[in-house]
C-alpha positions as CSV (number, residue, x, y, z in Angstrom):
1,M,28.7,38.3,-82.2
2,V,29.3,35.0,-80.4
3,G,32.6,36.4,-79.2
4,H,30.9,39.4,-77.7
5,W,28.4,37.3,-75.7
6,F,31.2,35.0,-74.5
7,H,33.2,38.1,-73.4
8,W,30.1,39.5,-71.5
9,L,29.4,36.2,-69.7
10,S,33.0,35.8,-68.7
11,N,33.1,39.3,-67.3
12,F,29.8,38.7,-65.4
13,A,31.1,35.4,-63.9
14,T,34.4,36.9,-62.7
15,T,33.0,40.3,-61.5
16,W,29.3,40.4,-60.8
17,L,28.6,36.8,-59.7
18,P,30.9,36.9,-56.6
19,L,29.4,40.2,-55.6
20,A,25.9,38.8,-55.9
21,F,26.9,35.8,-53.9
22,F,28.3,37.9,-51.1
23,G,25.3,40.1,-51.2
24,I,23.0,37.1,-50.7
25,L,25.2,35.9,-47.9
26,I,25.1,39.2,-46.1
27,L,21.3,39.4,-46.5
28,T,20.9,35.9,-45.0
29,A,23.1,36.8,-42.1
30,W,21.1,40.0,-41.4
31,L,17.8,38.1,-41.5
32,L,19.1,35.4,-39.2
33,F,20.4,38.0,-36.6
34,K,17.2,39.9,-36.8
35,T,15.2,36.7,-36.2
36,V,17.3,35.8,-33.2
37,G,17.1,39.3,-31.9
38,M,13.3,39.2,-32.0
39,M,13.2,35.9,-29.9
40,P,12.3,36.5,-26.3
41,R,15.3,36.5,-24.0
42,V,15.4,33.9,-21.2
43,R,14.7,35.7,-18.0
44,P,15.3,34.1,-14.6
45,S,11.6,34.2,-14.0
46,A,11.2,31.8,-17.0
47,I,13.3,29.3,-15.1
48,A,12.1,29.9,-11.6
49,S,9.3,32.3,-10.7
50,R,9.6,34.3,-7.5
51,S,6.6,33.8,-5.3
52,R,5.3,33.7,-1.7
53,S,4.4,30.1,-0.8
54,Q,1.0,29.5,0.6
55,V,1.8,26.1,2.1
56,T,2.0,26.2,5.9
57,W,3.2,23.6,8.5
58,S,-0.5,22.6,9.0
59,D,-0.5,21.3,5.5
60,V,2.5,19.0,6.2
61,A,2.1,15.8,8.2
62,G,3.9,12.5,8.6
63,V,7.4,13.8,8.4
64,E,7.9,15.2,12.0
65,E,11.7,14.4,12.2
66,V,12.4,16.2,8.9
67,R,10.2,19.1,9.9
68,A,12.1,19.5,13.2
69,E,15.3,19.8,11.2
70,L,13.9,22.4,8.8
71,M,12.6,24.5,11.7
72,E,16.2,25.6,12.3
73,V,16.3,27.1,8.8
74,V,13.0,28.8,9.4
75,D,14.4,30.3,12.7
76,F,17.6,31.5,11.0
77,L,15.7,33.2,8.2
78,R,13.3,34.9,10.7
79,D,16.0,36.0,13.2
80,P,19.5,35.6,11.7
81,K,21.2,37.8,14.3
82,R,20.4,35.2,17.1
83,F,22.7,32.7,15.4
84,Q,25.2,35.2,13.9
85,R,26.3,36.6,17.2
86,L,27.3,33.1,18.2
87,G,29.3,32.6,15.0
88,A,26.8,30.1,13.6
89,K,26.0,29.9,9.9
90,V,22.9,28.6,8.4
91,P,23.5,25.5,6.2
92,K,24.0,26.6,2.6
93,G,22.2,23.6,1.1
94,L,19.6,21.2,2.2
95,L,19.0,18.0,0.3
96,L,15.7,16.2,0.7
97,Y,15.8,12.7,-0.8
98,G,13.6,9.7,-0.7
99,P,10.9,7.9,-2.8
100,P,8.6,9.9,-5.0
101,G,5.5,11.4,-3.4
102,T,6.8,11.6,0.2
103,G,6.4,15.4,0.4
104,K,9.8,16.9,-0.5
105,T,8.4,19.8,-2.5
106,L,5.7,20.4,0.0
107,L,8.3,20.7,2.8
108,A,10.3,23.3,0.8
109,K,7.2,25.4,0.2
110,A,6.3,25.2,3.9
111,V,9.8,26.4,4.9
112,A,9.5,29.3,2.5
113,H,6.1,30.3,3.9
114,E,7.0,30.0,7.6
115,S,10.2,31.9,7.2
116,G,8.6,34.7,5.1
117,A,11.3,34.2,2.4
118,N,10.9,34.6,-1.3
119,F,10.5,31.2,-2.9
120,Y,12.2,30.3,-6.2
121,S,11.2,26.9,-7.5
122,A,12.7,25.3,-10.6
123,S,13.1,21.9,-12.1
124,A,16.7,20.9,-12.7
125,S,15.8,19.7,-16.2
126,S,15.2,23.4,-17.1
127,F,18.9,24.1,-16.8
128,V,19.9,21.3,-19.2
129,E,20.2,22.5,-22.8
130,M,22.0,21.4,-26.0
131,F,23.7,24.8,-26.4
132,A,27.0,25.1,-24.5
133,G,26.9,27.6,-21.7
134,L,23.1,28.3,-21.7
135,G,22.4,26.1,-18.6
136,A,25.3,27.7,-16.7
137,A,24.0,31.2,-17.6
138,R,20.6,30.3,-16.3
139,I,22.1,29.1,-13.0
140,R,24.0,32.4,-12.6
141,K,20.8,34.5,-13.3
142,L,18.7,32.5,-10.9
143,F,21.2,32.9,-8.0
144,A,21.8,36.5,-8.8
145,E,18.0,37.1,-8.6
146,A,17.8,35.2,-5.3
147,R,20.6,37.2,-3.7
148,K,18.9,40.4,-4.9
149,H,15.6,39.5,-3.1
150,A,17.1,37.9,0.0
151,P,15.9,36.3,2.3
152,A,15.2,33.7,-0.3
153,I,14.9,30.0,-0.8
154,V,16.0,28.4,-4.1
155,F,14.4,25.0,-4.5
156,I,15.7,22.8,-7.3
157,D,13.5,19.7,-7.9
158,E,14.9,16.5,-9.4
159,L,18.4,17.6,-8.7
160,D,19.9,14.5,-10.3
161,A,19.0,15.9,-13.8
162,V,21.7,18.5,-13.4
163,G,23.8,17.1,-10.5
164,A,24.5,13.7,-11.8
165,Q,28.1,12.5,-11.6
166,R,30.4,14.0,-14.2
167,S,31.6,11.9,-17.0
168,G,35.4,12.3,-16.6
169,H,36.0,11.6,-20.3
170,G,38.3,14.5,-20.8
171,F,35.8,16.8,-22.5
172,N,33.5,19.3,-21.0
173,R,29.8,18.5,-21.7
174,E,27.1,21.0,-21.3
175,Q,25.7,19.2,-18.3
176,D,29.1,19.3,-16.7
177,Q,29.4,23.0,-17.3
178,T,26.0,23.5,-15.7
179,L,27.0,21.4,-12.7
180,N,30.2,23.3,-12.3
181,Q,28.4,26.6,-12.3
182,L,26.0,25.3,-9.6
183,L,29.0,24.3,-7.5
184,V,30.6,27.7,-7.9
185,E,27.3,29.4,-6.9
186,L,27.1,27.3,-3.7
187,D,30.6,28.1,-2.8
188,G,29.9,31.8,-3.5
189,F,27.5,32.2,-0.6
190,E,28.7,34.4,2.3
191,G,27.7,33.6,5.9
192,A,25.6,36.8,6.1
193,E,23.6,36.0,3.0
194,Q,20.1,34.9,3.8
195,V,19.8,32.5,0.8
196,V,19.2,28.8,1.3
197,V,19.3,26.3,-1.5
198,M,17.1,23.3,-1.2
199,G,17.3,20.3,-3.5
200,A,15.1,17.2,-3.9
201,S,16.0,13.9,-5.5
202,N,14.8,10.4,-5.7
203,R,18.3,9.1,-6.7
204,I,20.9,10.4,-4.3
205,Q,23.2,7.6,-5.3
206,D,23.6,9.2,-8.8
207,L,24.6,12.7,-7.5
208,D,28.1,14.0,-7.9
209,P,30.2,13.6,-4.7
210,A,31.4,17.3,-5.0
211,L,27.7,18.4,-4.7
212,L,27.2,16.5,-1.4
213,R,30.3,17.6,0.5
214,P,30.0,19.9,3.6
215,G,29.9,23.5,2.5
216,R,27.5,22.8,-0.3
217,F,24.6,20.6,0.5
218,D,25.5,20.4,4.2
219,R,22.4,18.5,5.4
220,Q,21.0,15.5,3.7
221,M,17.6,14.4,5.0
222,L,15.8,11.2,4.1
223,V,12.0,11.8,3.6
224,P,10.6,8.2,4.0
225,P,7.1,6.9,3.5
226,P,5.1,7.8,6.7
227,D,4.4,5.4,9.5
228,L,1.0,4.5,10.9
229,N,0.6,7.7,12.9
230,G,2.0,9.8,10.0
231,R,-0.5,8.2,7.6
232,E,-3.4,9.0,9.9
233,A,-2.2,12.6,10.2
234,I,-1.9,12.9,6.4
235,L,-5.3,11.5,5.9
236,G,-6.6,14.1,8.3
237,V,-5.0,16.9,6.3
238,H,-6.5,15.7,3.0
239,T,-10.0,15.2,4.5
240,R,-10.3,18.5,6.2
241,S,-12.5,19.9,3.4
242,K,-14.4,16.7,2.8
243,P,-17.6,15.8,4.7
244,L,-17.0,12.4,6.2
245,G,-19.7,10.0,7.3
246,P,-19.9,8.8,10.9
247,D,-18.6,5.3,9.9
248,V,-15.3,6.6,8.6
249,D,-12.3,5.4,10.6
250,L,-9.1,7.1,9.4
251,N,-7.0,4.9,11.7
252,Q,-8.4,1.8,9.9
253,V,-7.6,3.5,6.5
254,A,-4.1,4.2,7.7
255,R,-3.6,0.5,8.7
256,Q,-4.8,-0.6,5.2
257,T,-2.3,1.7,3.5
258,S,1.0,0.6,5.0
259,G,3.9,1.7,2.9
260,L,2.0,4.2,0.8
261,T,3.3,7.7,0.4
262,G,1.6,11.0,1.1
263,A,0.8,11.5,-2.6
264,E,-0.8,8.1,-2.8
265,L,-2.8,8.9,0.4
266,A,-4.0,12.2,-1.1
267,N,-5.1,10.3,-4.2
268,I,-7.0,7.8,-2.1
269,C,-8.9,10.7,-0.4
270,N,-9.7,12.2,-3.7
271,E,-10.9,8.9,-5.2
272,A,-13.1,8.3,-2.1
273,A,-14.8,11.7,-2.7
274,I,-15.3,10.8,-6.4
275,F,-16.9,7.5,-5.4
276,A,-19.3,9.4,-3.1
277,G,-20.0,11.9,-5.8
278,R,-21.0,9.2,-8.3
279,R,-23.8,8.2,-5.9
280,S,-24.7,11.9,-5.3
281,D,-24.1,11.2,-1.6
282,A,-23.7,14.0,0.9
283,Y,-20.9,12.2,2.8
284,V,-17.8,10.2,2.1
285,T,-18.2,6.8,3.7
286,Q,-15.9,4.0,4.8
287,R,-17.0,2.0,1.8
288,D,-15.8,4.8,-0.4
289,F,-12.4,4.6,1.2
290,D,-12.2,0.8,0.8
291,N,-13.0,1.2,-2.9
292,A,-10.5,4.0,-3.3
293,I,-7.7,1.9,-1.7
294,E,-8.4,-0.9,-4.1
295,R,-8.5,1.5,-7.0
296,V,-5.1,3.0,-6.1
297,V,-3.4,-0.2,-5.0
298,A,-4.8,-2.8,-7.4
299,G,-5.9,-0.7,-10.3
300,L,-9.1,0.0,-12.3
301,Q,-11.7,-2.7,-12.3
302,Q,-11.8,-4.5,-15.7
303,K,-14.7,-6.0,-17.5
304,K,-12.9,-9.1,-18.8
305,V,-15.0,-12.0,-20.1
306,L,-13.5,-15.3,-19.0
307,T,-14.5,-18.8,-20.0
308,E,-16.0,-21.0,-17.3
309,K,-12.8,-23.1,-17.3
310,E,-10.7,-19.9,-16.7
311,R,-12.9,-18.8,-13.9
312,R,-12.5,-22.2,-12.2
313,I,-8.7,-22.1,-12.5
314,L,-8.8,-18.5,-11.2
315,A,-11.0,-19.5,-8.2
316,F,-8.7,-22.2,-7.1
317,H,-5.6,-20.0,-7.7
318,E,-7.0,-17.2,-5.5
319,G,-8.4,-19.7,-3.0
320,G,-4.9,-21.2,-2.7
321,H,-3.5,-17.8,-1.7
322,A,-6.3,-17.3,0.9
323,L,-6.0,-20.7,2.4
324,M,-2.2,-20.6,2.6
325,A,-2.3,-17.1,4.3
326,H,-4.5,-18.7,7.0
327,L,-2.3,-21.8,7.3
328,M,0.9,-19.8,7.6
329,G,-0.6,-17.6,10.4
330,S,1.8,-14.9,9.4
331,A,1.4,-11.1,9.8
332,M,-0.1,-11.0,6.2
333,E,-3.6,-10.8,7.5
334,L,-6.0,-11.5,4.6
335,Q,-8.7,-8.8,4.1
336,K,-10.3,-9.7,0.8
337,V,-10.0,-12.3,-2.0
338,T,-11.7,-11.9,-5.3
339,I,-11.7,-13.1,-8.9
340,V,-12.9,-9.7,-10.2
341,S,-10.2,-8.3,-12.5
342,R,-8.4,-5.1,-11.6
343,G,-5.6,-3.5,-13.6
344,E,-3.5,-6.3,-15.1
345,A,-4.6,-8.8,-12.4
346,L,-7.4,-11.3,-13.3
347,G,-8.0,-11.7,-9.6
348,Y,-6.2,-10.9,-6.3
349,A,-5.9,-11.3,-2.6
350,F,-5.6,-8.2,-0.5
351,Y,-3.5,-8.4,2.7
352,L,-3.3,-6.0,5.7
353,P,-0.2,-5.9,7.9
354,E,-0.9,-6.1,11.6
355,E,1.5,-3.1,12.1
356,D,4.4,-1.4,10.5
357,R,7.6,-3.4,11.0
358,Y,11.0,-3.1,9.4
359,L,12.7,-6.3,10.5
360,H,11.8,-9.8,9.1
361,T,13.0,-13.2,10.2
362,K,14.1,-15.9,7.8
363,E,11.0,-18.0,8.7
364,E,8.7,-15.1,8.1
365,L,10.2,-14.5,4.6
366,I,9.8,-18.2,3.8
367,D,6.2,-18.1,4.8
368,R,5.6,-15.1,2.5
369,M,7.1,-17.1,-0.4
370,V,4.9,-20.1,0.4
371,V,1.8,-17.8,0.4
372,A,2.8,-16.3,-2.9
373,L,3.4,-19.7,-4.6
374,A,0.2,-21.2,-3.2
375,G,-1.8,-20.0,-6.3
376,R,0.4,-21.9,-8.7
377,A,0.5,-24.9,-6.3
378,A,-3.3,-25.0,-6.2
379,E,-3.4,-25.1,-10.0
380,E,-1.1,-28.2,-10.0
381,V,-2.9,-29.9,-7.1
382,V,-6.3,-29.6,-8.7
383,F,-5.7,-29.6,-12.5
384,G,-2.4,-31.4,-12.7
385,R,-0.8,-28.6,-14.7
386,V,0.0,-24.9,-14.2
387,T,-0.8,-21.7,-16.2
388,N,1.0,-18.5,-17.0
389,G,-1.2,-16.7,-14.3
390,A,1.5,-16.8,-11.6
391,A,3.9,-14.4,-13.4
392,N,3.6,-11.7,-10.7
393,D,3.8,-14.2,-7.9
394,L,7.0,-15.7,-9.3
395,E,8.5,-12.3,-9.6
396,K,7.8,-11.5,-6.0
397,V,9.2,-14.8,-4.8
398,T,12.3,-14.4,-6.9
399,D,12.9,-10.9,-5.4
400,I,12.6,-12.2,-1.9
401,A,14.9,-15.2,-2.4
402,R,17.4,-13.0,-4.2
403,S,17.6,-10.5,-1.4
404,M,17.8,-13.3,1.2
405,V,20.8,-14.9,-0.5
406,F,22.5,-11.9,-2.1
407,E,22.1,-9.3,0.6
408,W,20.9,-10.7,3.9
409,G,23.0,-13.8,4.4
410,M,20.0,-16.1,4.9
411,S,21.0,-19.0,2.7
412,E,21.9,-22.4,4.1
413,S,25.5,-22.4,3.1
414,V,26.5,-18.7,3.4
415,S,25.1,-16.9,6.4
416,S,27.9,-14.4,7.4
417,R,28.4,-12.3,4.3
418,T,26.7,-10.8,1.3
419,L,26.9,-12.2,-2.2
420,R,25.9,-9.1,-4.1
421,A,25.2,-9.3,-7.9
422,D,27.6,-6.3,-8.5
423,N,30.5,-8.0,-6.7
424,Y,32.8,-8.9,-9.6
425,A,35.3,-10.4,-7.2
426,L,33.1,-13.5,-6.7
427,S,34.5,-16.7,-8.2
428,E,32.4,-18.7,-10.6
429,E,32.0,-21.4,-8.0
430,T,30.6,-18.9,-5.5
431,K,28.2,-17.5,-8.2
432,R,27.0,-21.1,-8.9
433,L,26.5,-21.6,-5.1
434,R,24.6,-18.4,-4.9
435,D,22.2,-19.3,-7.7
436,S,21.7,-22.8,-6.3
437,E,20.9,-21.4,-2.8
438,Q,18.3,-19.0,-4.3
439,A,16.7,-21.9,-6.3
440,L,16.7,-24.0,-3.1
441,L,14.7,-21.4,-1.2
442,T,12.1,-21.0,-3.9
443,D,11.7,-24.7,-4.7
444,T,11.5,-25.6,-1.0
445,A,8.7,-23.0,-0.6
446,Y,6.8,-24.4,-3.6
447,T,7.1,-28.0,-2.3
448,E,5.8,-26.8,1.1
449,A,2.8,-25.1,-0.6
450,L,2.0,-28.3,-2.5
451,R,2.2,-30.4,0.7
452,L,-0.1,-28.2,2.6
453,L,-2.7,-27.8,-0.1
454,K,-2.9,-31.6,-0.7
455,K,-3.4,-32.0,3.1
456,H,-6.1,-29.3,3.2
457,R,-7.8,-30.0,-0.2
458,V,-11.4,-29.9,1.3
459,P,-11.2,-26.3,2.6
460,L,-9.5,-25.3,-0.7
461,D,-12.5,-26.7,-2.7
462,R,-14.8,-24.9,-0.3
463,L,-13.1,-21.5,-0.9
464,A,-13.0,-22.0,-4.7
465,A,-16.7,-22.9,-4.8
466,A,-17.6,-19.8,-2.8
467,L,-15.5,-17.6,-5.1
468,L,-17.2,-19.0,-8.2
469,E,-20.6,-18.2,-6.6
470,R,-19.9,-14.8,-5.1
471,E,-16.7,-13.7,-6.8
472,T,-15.5,-11.8,-3.7
473,L,-15.0,-13.0,-0.2
474,M,-14.2,-10.7,2.8
475,R,-12.1,-11.7,5.7
476,D,-14.9,-12.7,8.0
477,E,-16.4,-15.0,5.4
478,V,-13.0,-16.7,4.8
479,V,-12.4,-17.1,8.5
480,A,-15.9,-18.7,8.9
481,M,-15.2,-21.2,6.1
482,L,-11.8,-22.1,7.5
483,A,-13.1,-22.6,11.1
484,G,-11.3,-25.6,12.6
485,V,-8.3,-25.4,10.2
486,E,-5.3,-24.8,12.4
487,A,-2.4,-22.6,11.3
488,E,0.9,-24.3,10.5
489,S,3.3,-21.4,10.4
490,R,6.9,-22.1,11.1
491,A,7.6,-18.5,12.0
492,S,8.5,-18.1,15.7
493,E,7.6,-14.4,15.7
494,S,5.4,-12.5,13.2
495,V,7.5,-9.6,11.9
496,G,5.1,-8.0,9.4
497,V,5.3,-6.9,5.8
498,P,6.4,-3.5,4.5
499,R,3.1,-2.5,2.8
500,A,-0.4,-3.5,2.0
501,V,-0.1,-6.2,-0.7
502,A,-2.4,-6.6,-3.6
503,A,-2.2,-9.5,-5.9
504,G,-0.5,-9.6,-9.2
505,Q,-1.5,-11.6,-12.3
506,P,-3.8,-13.3,-11.5
507,G,-3.3,-13.1,-7.8
508,A,-1.0,-13.1,-4.8
C-alpha cells in the first residue's frame, strides 16, 4: 500500500507538476499582457496638446529686442514665399534663455498666435522616462504630429531636462537616447517645412553643444529682466483690468522694483489688488502697491514677540544701516527702515536705486559693503558685542568681495587678471593671496563702518530711539533726523545697484 502511494506521488512529481507549473506561468503571462494592453497608450497629445494660443503681442512687454527678432519668425510663417524666393530659410530652432520669470513661455505663445500656427507646448521632463526608448518615441510622435499640422510651433520648456550634456561614459542612457532623437528630428527638417522649434532654459551652460550648433537651435536669445521702461510697460499690461486710484504712479512702482522679472511684477499687481480687496475698496491705491512690493521682496509680515533687549539691539542694528546709507551718499537711496519682522528678517532697510545701472566702480562696491556691515558694527559700538543677526549681511558682503577679487580684478595686489575659484592651475601661494585679499576688503569695510558710527554716535542713538517708538521710519523722516549730517562717501561717481534691496536677517 505504501509502495502504491509512493509510486503515485513519484509519477505526479515527474509528469503533472511540471505541466501545472507551465500552466501557471502561461496564465500569469496572459494576465500580464492583458493588463498592459488595457493601459492607455501614450498619444502625442498627452505630451503636448495642439492648441491655438490666445496670447498676443499686446500681452508681451519689456522685451522689445527679443520681440523684434521673433517677428521674423512670425513673418516667415505668415508669408513663407516672400523668403523662399530669395533662398532664405527660417531658423529651425530658437532658444530663449535667461532667469526664471522673464517671459520666455509668454513670447513663444505670442509668436504662435501672431503667426496663426498650431502651438505644441511640452515640458522636457515629460520626455524623460526610466524605460529605454520611451522618451525617444514620444519625441518622434510629437514632431510627426507637428509636421502633419504645419505651420506649427513646437515649444519645449525647461530644455535642459532633456538636452543636458551627454555623459560620455560609454553606455547609452535613456536620457542620451532621447537627446539623440531630438537632434535627429531637428536635422530632419526641410527648408520648406513650416515647423519651428522653440526651446526655453534657465541653464544654457548645461546644454549639450550639439544642440546649440547652427542648423539646430540657430538663434539663441537672452531674455533678461526688464529695464525701467520695460517694467513700467509690464505693470501697464497687468493693471489693464484693475481699477487704479488717482494716486497710483506706475513709474514710481517701476523704480521701486529694479531687477524684478515680469512674473514678479505680475505678482506685485495681484498682491496690490488683494490688499485693496481686504479693505473692500473700489480702487487699488499707491499704498497697496507699496505693501505689495514689501510682501514680494521682503516676505510675509511676522508676528514675532521679541524681548525689550532684542528690540533695542534690532533698533540699533537697523539704525546703523540707515545712518550708513546716508553717510555713504551712494546710489542706494534709503526708502524705509523698520524693526517689523518680514519673512526670515527680524527687521530690514529697503533701498531704491536711483536708476538702472550695470557698471559699478570699486569705490561704489566698497561703500555697499560698508552699508551692509553697519548693522553689526552698530551692535559692537553700542553693546560691545555682536549677535548672530548679521548672517545675511555677511553673506552679501562675502559675495561682493569674492566677485571683486575672483572675477573683477579689484584687489590691491592683483588688478589685471581673474582668480576664479574653478581655476585649478592656480598655485597654493596665489590661492592664499586671493583669500587674504578678500579678507582685506571685508575687514577694511567693517573697520570703516566702526569708525563712522563712533564718529556719528548721536544721530545713531536718535534713529534707534525713533525706531523703538514708531517701529517704522520712512525716507523723509530719516532725512529730517539726519539734517546737518554730511555724507562721507569715497565714491567719485554713483553707479547704482542692480535691484531693489531688502534686508536680510535681521537687516541690511
